[in-house]
N, C-alpha and C positions, 0 to 999 in steps of 0.2 A: 522434512518438507522438501518436495521437489518442485522446482519452478522451471518451466519451459518457456523460452522467449519466442514470441511471434508478433508480427505486425497485425494490428487490428485497427480498422478504419475509424471506429467510433471512439477510440481512446487517443487523446492528444498528449504528446510528450510534454510534460511540464517541468522537466529537470532544469533547464536553463532559467526558467522564470522563478521557480520556487525552491527546489531541492538543493541546488548548488550552494545557495547562500546558507542554508541550514547546515549542510555537511561541513562547511569550512568554519563554522562557528566554534570558538574555543569551548563553549558550554554545551555542545551537542550531546556528548556522552552523558553528562550530568543531567540534562533535560530528558534524555531517553530513559535513564534509570529512574528518575523521579516519576515519569509517566507510568512506567511499569509497576512502580510501588504504590502510587496514589491515584492516578487518574484513569487507569485502564478500564475501570468499571463505570466510569462516568460518560461513556460514549452514548450520545443520544440517538433516537430512532432515525432522524434525518441523516446522520452520518452513516449509519448502517445501510440505509437505502441507497446512498450515494456509492458505497463500496460494493454493493451487491453485484453489479455487472463485472467487476474485476474478480471477485471471489468465485463466481459461477462460470467463469470463462472456460470454454471448451477448445481443445486443440483441433486441428483439421481432421485428426484420426478419431475424434469423438471423446478422447480422454480429458479428464479435468486438467486445467493448466496448473492449479494449485491442489496438492494433495498432502494430507497429513501423514 
């Protein structure tokens, strides 16, 4: 997977509010592994809709920001 960083006005950075606390947790890796084993197939339609703008993001040159 290739990920290219770019600033996009409609996406607000939430690292300080949410992610920083998750990453410093002593249980982060355990939680991530449990999610990948048990919960990854339980993502509901609303979550998929909320992720769609990020997953379909285009770079200024027209290429996909996320590619497999």
